C-alpha positions, -999 to 999 in steps of 0.1 A, spaced: -68 183 -459 -85 172 -427 -70 186 -395 -71 167 -362 -80 185 -330 -69 172 -296 -95 171 -268 -90 166 -231 -93 130 -219 -126 119 -204 -147 146 -221 -180 129 -228 -195 161 -243 -170 158 -272 -165 120 -275 -196 105 -260 -196 74 -281 -160 65 -273 -165 72 -235 -197 51 -235 -179 22 -252 -149 24 -228 -173 23 -198 -192 -7 -212 -160 -25 -220 -146 -18 -185 -179 -30 -169 -178 -63 -188 -141 -68 -180 -145 -63 -143 -176 -84 -142 -157 -114 -156 -123 -110 -138 -119 -117 -101 -95 -92 -87 -70 -103 -61 -61 -78 -34 
């Protein structure tokens, strides 16, 4: 049986691929959306 381990949010050392993907997705989103405010 596989056990899951929880890690702290925004921990690039442990989940670098996920953090990198989130950063790239966020950059693409904000480059395309004009924010009002």
